[in-house]
N, C-alpha and C positions, 0 to 999 in steps of 0.2 A: 441564546444559542441560535445558529442559523442551520437551516436544513436544505437538503437537496433530494431530488428524485435519484434513484440509483439507475444511471443510464436512462434508458426509455421505459422502464418499468414503472409501475405505479407505487413501488416501495419507497417510503420517505424516511430518510435517515439523518442523523445529526451529522454536520460536517466534520466533526471530530469523532473518531473511533478509537476506543480503548484498545490498543494492541496488547493483548494479555499473553505476552510471551516470557516475561520475566517474573512469573508468580510460581511458587512451590519450590521444590528442591531441584536445581539446575542439573541437567545432563553435563558429563565431564567437559564436552566441547564448549559449554556456555558457561563454565564455572567461574570464569573472571567477570561475568556481568553481574550487577547487583539484582538480587531477587527479592520479591516481597512476600512475606508471610501472610497467612489467611487473615489474621486480625487487621493488617494493614490494607488488604484487598477489601475487606469489608468497609473500612472507613472510606477507602478511596471511591468505591462504588457509590456510596451514599453522596459523596461530594459531587461525583460525575453525573449522577441522575438528578440532584438538585439543581445543577447547572444546565440541565437539557440534554445531556448525552443519552441517546437511546441505542447506541450501536457499539458492540463488543465483539472483538475478533480473537480467535486462538487458533490451535492446530493440535492434532493427535500427537505430534512429535514433541511439543513444549513440556519440559519436565517429565518426560515419560509418560504422558497423559494426566499428570497431576494437575496441570494448568487447567485442563478441562473440568476436572472434578471440583477444584476450588471454585472456578467461575460458575459451574453449575450450582453448587450450594449457595453461593453468594446472591446469585440472580433468581433464586427460586421464587421468592416473594414478588419479584417484578417480572416474570416471565411473559405475561400477556402484553407487556407494553414495551419490551425491548426486542431488539434485532441481534441474533447471535449468528456469527459465521465462524466456521472451523474449517480446517483443511486436510487433504489426505494426499499421500504419495511418497513422503519421506519414509527412509527405513526406520522402522520402530522396534526392531529386534534382529538377531542374527539370522532367523529363519528366512529362507529365500522367498517365501511367500508373503513376507511382512514389509513389502515395499512395492513401489510403482503404482501404475495406474491400470492394473489388469482387472477384468470383472471380478475375479475371485476377491482381490484386496479391497476394491472399492466397496463391494457389497458387504464384506466382513467388517471394514473399517466403519462405515457409517453406523452400523449397529453398535460398535464399540464406543463411538463418540456420543451417540444418543444415550447410552448407558451412563457415561461418565458425566455427561452433561445434565442427567437426570431430567431429560426432557422428551416429549413425544415427537418433536420436529426440529429440524435445523433450518434456520431462515436462509442462509447462503452456504453452500457446500463448495469448496474451492480446490481445484487440482494444483497442488503446491509446487509441482515442477514438471518439466518435460520428461517424458519416459519414452526412450528411444527403442526399448525392447517390447513395447506393446503397441499393436495397430491403433491407429487414431479412432478408427471406426469402432473397436472394442471398447475403448475408453468413453467415447462419447455415447454409445448405447448404454453402457452401464450407469454413467451419471444420468442420463434420461430415466432409467429404471428407478433411481433413488427418488425422482420427482414424482413419477407416476405411482410409486407405493405410497405416497404421502409422508415420507421420512424427510423429505427436503423441499423447500419451496423455490429456491432460485439457485443457479449454478454460476460459477466463476473459475477463473484461471489465475495463476500467479507464477510470474517469470518465464512466461512463454514469449517467443518471438512473434512479431506481427504476422508474418506469413502463415504460422501455423495457426493463429486464431482466425485468420481470414478463411483458411481452408476448413476449419472447424465450423465455423458459422455456416458456410456453405452446405456442408454435410448435415448439419442439424436441420437447416431449413429443408433440404431435400427429403429428408426422412421424416419430417414432422416431429422431431425430438425437441426436448427443452433446450433453449438457447442460452449461451452466455449472457449474463446481466451485467457482470462486473469482471474487471481486471486488477489484480492487486500487485502493483509494480512499484520498483524503486524510481524515485523522482526527488530531485533537489536542486537548489540553485547551482550546485557544483556536479550535479548528475543529471543532464538534461537530454541524454541520448534517446529517450523515448519520443521526443518531439519529432525525430525523423520519420518514424513509421508508425509506432504503436499508437499515438494520440490521433494521428489522421484515420487509421483504420478503426479505432474505437468510436470516433465521431460518425464515420460512415456506418457502422453497425449498431450504433445506439447503445454502446457498452460504456458504463460509467467507471471511472478509476478510483480504486482505493489506494492511496500513496503510502508506501512503508518507507521508513529511515528518512523522513522529511529533513532532518538535520545531518544527514550524512554520518550516522554513527555518533551524533553529538557533536561533530567538529564545528558545525555552524553556530554553536553557542558562542564561540570565541573564546572559551574559557581556558582552553589548553592549546594554544597555538604552537606549531612547531616551526622550525627554522625553514625558510624557504629552500628550494633547491639550490645546489651550488651552481656557480657560474658555468653556463653551457649545458645545464641539465634541466631547463626550464620545463621541458615537456615529460619529465620522469613521473610516472604515476606509482604511488606507493600502495603496497598491499599489506601493511602493517596495521590495518583497520578492517573491519568486516566488509566495507565498501571501498573500492579504489578511490584514492584522493591524490590529486596533483595539488601539493601543499602551496606552491607559488601561485597558482591560479586561485586556490581557495582562499588565501590570506588577502588577496585583492578583493574578493567578494566580501569577506568579513569586514574589511575596512569600510566599505560602502554600507553595509548592514549596520555597523556601528553609528555611522553618521545619521542614517535614517531613523534608528532607534533612538538616538538622543533627541531628535526633533518631536518624536511621538512620546517621549518619556517612558520608554519600554526597554525591552532586551533584544539583541540581535537575533535570538532564537525565535522570538515572537514575530518579528518582521519576516524572517525566513519562512515561517508556516503561513503567515498572512499572504505572502506572494503566491503560494501555491493554490489559495483558494480563489485566485483571480485566472488561473490556468484552464484552457478548454479541456472538456472531458472529465475533469476532476470532480467527483462527487463527494469524496471524504478523504481525510488525512488522518492516518494512524498516529496517536500519540503514545510515547513511551516514557516512562518516568521511573525514578528510583526513590524519589522523595515526594511527600504529598504537596510541598509548595511548588514542585515542577509542575504538578497537575493544574494548579491555578494559573500558572504562567502560560501554559499550552492553551487553557480555555480563553485567555485574553486574546489570542490570535484572531479569534472569529469575530472580535469587536473592533479590530483595527481596519480603518479604510486608508488604502494607500493611494496616494495622489497620483496623477499621470506622470508627474516629474519623478516620483519615486520609483514607479514601475519602469520608466524609461532607464533610469540609472541602474537598476537591478538587472534589467534585461541586457544593457550594454556591457556590464562588468562580467556578467556570468555567461555571455554568448559563447557558443562552441560552433566550430566549423560545420556547415552543412554536409552531409555524407552524399556520396554519389549514389544515385543519379540526381538527387534533390538539387545539388548545386548547379548542374548543367540545366536543368529545367528553370530554375530561377534565373540563370544567366540569359537564357533564351526566350523568356517570358514575352508574349505578345503585348508590350506596353502600349501600343496604339489602340488596340481593342480595349484594354483594361482602362486607358484614360477615357475613351468614348463612353465606357459604362460607369465610370466614376468609382472604380474599385481599385 
């Protein structure tokens, strides 16, 4: 297993994070996704730890809190040597106060997660979504309070736009509050949008990325290809999966993944994950699996070394247009100065 510092912090984590979203009894909206029972989770945790994984991620939303409970019981004997992250912000009941990032909900939820995880502290506490109904200052001050109380060690965000993270970091610094250490964001070979703003912002602020859905909901495994878009509909993006997928574009990427996988005697999924470990700001990649053999395949991705030719081929086939104003600044970059500086 390979390890990274989480951003600029001193926390050392495995490059693979077990994303414990699919354990326990699924909520109705996630019922179509295969879930793991507690016995399977116990076996998987043993395999993960034997292979050097020390990082486990969950959320209060998953399986109505049961995911935290199962993970807490399973990791109890390893607690002093593992890193646990959980999240807050999604609606957990029909009560109006059981959702969002208000001070009331954050301070109540952290106690609930501590109880379900059967632990005295949470290593990383992550704001799961944007809350447009609560002032940013209220959210950030409440998150700081969880750290100052000793209940939480580090803070993170998930699914936040770069401008909001940048504003948050400035507020945190100005007030002497605990700062964001990590951002948990969707990133894959067919979902590279965060390269426009989020990755540069994280590099600037010393924030390490935890990548979720590295295989775009499993599509980059190449096992269930869908027909490409009909003629004239090349740019259509489908929302029949959890993440948006342009199948015509995705299938071209998978074709290159298969070629490279064949050269490395491995799978397209392994190559897709190995690519992420080469990306700037990425500290860890969340792995998800429904069968134990998939866990072993994910672990293999940390052992793959992609050649410059492999990386160039993947970057080229998966490239997306730069968003404005990035393309404007690229087009008008001072090439004379860059050449003189050798950059």
